[in-house]
C-alpha angles and dihedrals in degrees: 000000000000091000090051090052091051092053092045092049092052092050092047091052090052094051092046090066103103094213091056094055093040099048102030096082093053092050087079090066090049092049091047094050096043092042091050092051091050090049094049091048090045091229095141116077121227113268140167089282094054088075118080087218094070113127096246091054095045099043102029116018097044089056096029096132090053091053091047094052094040092059100030100049097064091039092053092050095047097042096043092045088058088065101036129002094192113131094223092051094049092044090052092049091048087058087073087069090051092048092048091049090050090051090049093048097045093047096046093045090049090052090052091049093050091050090051097048094044098042143083135202118251132191088208137342092293109025117077118209107235100204119122093211091068095081099138140042092244094055092043094051093045087059090054097254134120125253121212117193142128098296110194105201109259089183092057090048101046096041094050094041094047091050094050091045091053092045091058097044097049090056094099089069090071092067101025117116098219092178088073090062123089120251104269100040090046092051093045091049092049092048092048091049092052091045091051091051090049092049089051089055089052092048093050092047093049090045087056091049090050089051096052101036112028145047133010117289095252091049091056096042093051091049090049093046091051089053092050091047092049090052097041097047092051107036099028101034116018103030093056089064125085097242096063142079086270131224121294109276121257129177121233109250091245090060090059097055096089089058095051 
């Protein structure tokens, strides 16, 4: 348990640094731009992660939203309940998961729609399939052909958005007095906090790999911008207003003094 506390404390100290929380979201734009330039100039050699069949992509990224919700839902309940056990408060905070899922769904479906309406079905890189029934990527690929459309990077979007979503929702840990919790809840909360930080590292790494190995520059930038907009409009604009799920709770430093 002591080793868990040490890891948690180090992570908490990192996230308490104002510059980290302020500049971290915008680092995705920097990574996307620099990665795109490196890809276009072919400066980065092919590696294990340049294949879409790498294990992290297959078992984590392709179901990234599932991993995010799986780890974040119990963490949100445990951490928020440590501040306020009221049913209405917890229900309102759980709405942040619903809102984030709605943002994810609307954006990804919009990306699919744009790719369908801007694309065409090809037998190979040069020969276009002239059949009217191939009006979508799904139908085209089921027939064994190749679809070419404007493919906004869903990977850039979901990896950046998931990371920013987690960053916001783990904020209560910075002011939570875990020593006041009983053994099992405290251990579970610590493990979830560490796991969420690890999953963020994976998401940032795979976002970087997407930037240097896949998609056209504009596809990645648009996906990244959509992620930043989804995060900013919720956590920086809507959630500060009364009629919203609200921001994750945090105690004022003065309130923590009696527990020191």
